[in-house]
C-alpha positions as CSV (number, residue, x, y, z in Angstrom):
1,M,42.8,81.4,-84.4
2,R,45.8,81.4,-86.8
3,R,43.5,80.5,-89.7
4,N,41.3,83.6,-89.0
5,M,44.4,85.8,-88.7
6,K,45.7,84.4,-92.1
7,K,42.3,85.1,-93.7
8,K,42.2,88.6,-92.2
9,G,45.7,89.3,-93.4
10,A,44.9,88.0,-96.9
11,L,41.7,90.2,-97.0
12,E,43.6,93.3,-96.0
13,L,46.3,92.6,-98.6
14,S,43.6,92.1,-101.2
15,V,41.8,95.4,-100.3
16,N,45.2,97.3,-100.3
17,S,46.0,95.9,-103.8
18,I,42.6,97.0,-105.1
19,V,43.0,100.5,-103.6
20,I,46.5,100.8,-105.1
21,M,45.3,99.7,-108.5
22,V,42.4,102.2,-108.4
23,I,44.7,105.0,-107.5
24,A,47.1,104.0,-110.3
25,F,44.3,104.0,-112.9
26,V,43.1,107.4,-111.7
27,V,46.7,108.9,-111.9
28,L,47.2,107.3,-115.4
29,G,43.9,108.8,-116.6
30,L,45.0,112.2,-115.4
31,I,48.4,112.0,-117.1
32,L,46.8,110.9,-120.4
33,T,44.2,113.7,-120.2
34,F,46.9,116.3,-119.4
35,T,49.1,115.0,-122.3
36,R,46.2,115.1,-124.8
37,T,45.4,118.7,-123.7
38,I,49.0,119.8,-124.2
39,F,49.3,118.3,-127.6
40,K,45.9,119.7,-128.7
41,F,46.9,123.2,-127.5
42,G,50.3,123.0,-129.3
43,Q,48.6,121.7,-132.5
44,E,46.1,124.6,-132.5
45,K,49.0,127.1,-132.1
46,T,51.0,125.6,-135.0
47,T,48.1,125.6,-137.4
48,S,48.0,129.4,-137.5
49,I,51.5,130.7,-136.5
50,F,55.0,129.4,-137.2
51,E,58.5,130.7,-137.5
52,A,59.1,132.7,-140.7
53,T,62.6,131.3,-141.0
54,S,61.1,128.1,-142.3
55,L,59.7,129.9,-145.4
56,E,61.3,129.4,-148.8
57,T,61.1,133.2,-149.3
58,Q,62.0,135.3,-146.3
59,P,60.0,138.6,-145.9
60,D,62.2,141.7,-145.7
61,A,62.0,145.5,-146.2
62,E,61.9,145.1,-150.0
63,N,59.3,142.3,-149.9
64,P,57.4,142.6,-146.6
65,I,54.5,140.2,-147.6
66,T,55.7,137.0,-149.2
67,L,52.5,136.2,-151.1
68,P,53.2,135.1,-154.7
69,D,52.3,137.5,-157.4
70,T,49.7,135.1,-158.8
71,I,47.5,132.8,-156.8
72,N,45.3,130.1,-158.3
73,V,42.1,129.2,-156.4
74,K,39.4,126.8,-157.4
75,A,36.0,128.3,-158.1
76,N,34.1,128.2,-154.8
77,G,37.1,126.6,-153.2
78,K,39.8,127.2,-150.6
79,K,43.6,127.4,-150.7
80,T,45.9,127.2,-147.7
81,M,49.3,128.9,-147.8
82,N,52.3,129.7,-145.6
83,V,53.3,133.3,-145.8
84,G,55.5,135.8,-144.0
85,Y,55.3,139.4,-143.0
86,Y,58.1,141.8,-142.2
87,N,57.2,144.9,-140.3
88,R,59.2,147.7,-141.9
89,N,57.4,150.4,-140.0
90,P,59.2,152.3,-137.2
91,F,56.4,151.1,-134.8
92,S,55.0,147.8,-133.8
93,A,52.2,146.2,-135.8
94,Q,49.5,145.5,-133.1
95,N,47.3,142.4,-133.7
96,A,48.4,142.2,-137.4
97,K,46.4,139.9,-139.6
98,F,45.9,139.4,-143.3
99,G,42.8,140.4,-145.3
100,I,41.5,141.3,-148.7
101,Y,40.6,145.0,-149.1
102,Q,39.2,144.9,-152.7
103,C,39.4,143.1,-156.0
104,Q,38.9,144.3,-159.6
105,D,38.0,142.2,-162.6
106,E,39.8,142.3,-166.0
107,N,37.7,145.3,-167.0
108,G,38.8,147.3,-164.0
109,L,35.5,147.1,-162.3
110,D,35.3,146.6,-158.5
111,V,34.0,143.2,-157.5
112,M,30.8,143.6,-155.5
113,T,31.1,143.0,-151.8
114,E,27.6,141.6,-151.6
115,Y,24.7,140.6,-153.8
116,D,21.3,142.2,-153.0
117,D,20.4,139.1,-151.0
118,G,23.5,139.6,-148.8
119,E,25.6,136.8,-150.2
120,E,29.3,137.6,-150.3
121,I,31.3,137.5,-153.6
122,L,34.6,139.0,-152.6
123,P,37.2,136.4,-151.5
124,R,38.4,136.3,-147.9
125,I,41.7,135.6,-146.2
126,T,41.6,134.1,-142.8
127,S,44.6,134.3,-140.5
128,A,45.6,134.5,-136.9
129,S,46.7,137.9,-135.5
130,Q,50.1,138.6,-134.0
131,T,51.9,141.7,-132.6
132,I,55.1,142.3,-134.6
133,E,57.7,144.7,-133.4
134,A,59.5,147.1,-135.8
135,S,62.0,145.4,-138.1
136,N,60.8,141.9,-137.1
137,L,59.2,139.2,-139.2
138,K,56.6,136.5,-138.5
139,G,55.1,133.5,-140.3
140,Y,51.4,133.0,-140.9
141,K,49.3,130.2,-142.1
142,I,46.4,131.6,-144.1
143,I,43.2,130.3,-145.8
144,I,42.0,132.0,-149.0
145,N,38.3,131.3,-149.4
146,E,36.8,132.0,-152.8
147,K,33.2,133.1,-152.6
148,G,31.8,132.8,-156.1
149,L,33.9,134.8,-158.6
150,T,33.7,133.8,-162.3
151,S,35.7,130.7,-163.2
152,G,38.5,131.3,-165.7
153,Q,38.7,135.0,-164.8
154,L,41.8,136.8,-163.5
155,Y,41.3,139.4,-160.8
156,I,43.6,142.1,-159.2
157,C,43.2,142.0,-155.5
158,T,44.7,144.2,-152.8
159,V,45.8,142.3,-149.8
160,V,46.3,144.2,-146.5
161,M,48.0,143.6,-143.3
162,Y,45.8,145.3,-140.8
163,N,45.0,145.8,-137.1
164,G,42.4,143.2,-136.3
165,D,41.4,145.1,-133.1
166,D,40.7,148.4,-135.0
167,V,39.0,146.8,-138.0
168,D,36.3,144.1,-138.1
169,D,36.2,143.8,-141.9
170,P,39.1,144.9,-144.1
171,M,36.6,145.6,-146.9
172,Q,35.3,148.5,-144.8
173,I,38.7,150.3,-144.6
174,S,38.5,153.8,-145.9
175,P,40.7,154.5,-149.1
176,D,42.5,157.3,-147.3
177,E,43.8,154.8,-144.7
178,I,45.5,152.6,-147.3
179,N,49.3,153.1,-147.7
180,T,49.5,156.0,-145.2
181,R,52.3,154.4,-143.2
182,D,50.9,156.3,-140.2
183,M,51.1,154.9,-136.7
184,D,47.4,155.5,-136.1
185,A,46.2,154.0,-139.4
186,P,44.7,150.5,-139.2
187,V,46.7,149.2,-142.3
188,Y,50.3,148.3,-141.8
189,E,51.1,147.0,-145.3
190,T,49.5,146.3,-148.7
191,K,50.3,144.1,-151.7
192,Q,48.5,143.7,-155.0
193,I,48.2,140.1,-156.4
194,F,46.6,138.4,-159.3
195,L,43.9,136.0,-158.2
196,Q,43.2,133.4,-160.9
197,I,39.9,131.5,-160.5
198,V,40.3,128.0,-162.0
199,A,37.7,125.3,-162.6
């Protein structure tokens, strides 16, 4: 009788141990999944937006867009940069993001937006969008994607900070909406840069 009770007690202890171990592994798995999700979310956020105070050159009312005057990009290549934007307008910049409005070659001719077959030539800037209150600054991580300009050439490009909700493509912005400083205009700021295409 005692022997059966001992076996029964050992079996119950063994089953309890297995149940506890299964529960522990499930909880551990949930914790690891949750931790991985948090880190992934944080990483995605930091790849596009960061504090402008970490920039070497701080944007201000005199220099609202901290892109350098000359940017070198490899032919058919990409360049990543950290830039800042200071909203010197008396109103908030809603869903503000970077884009290229137009480029001109060394002869002053506008770079074609598309070939006849629909292939894009004009370079693109990719960035996240942020709402920036008046007299505030934000940092951006941007990607400049060169689409097939002539290697060795120097181009003058107009970079715009525009409302990403109002405009799908900054190349389609009307010329009378550039530099208006109007609350209803889709463009908040512009800057001209030299884009050097290197081999």
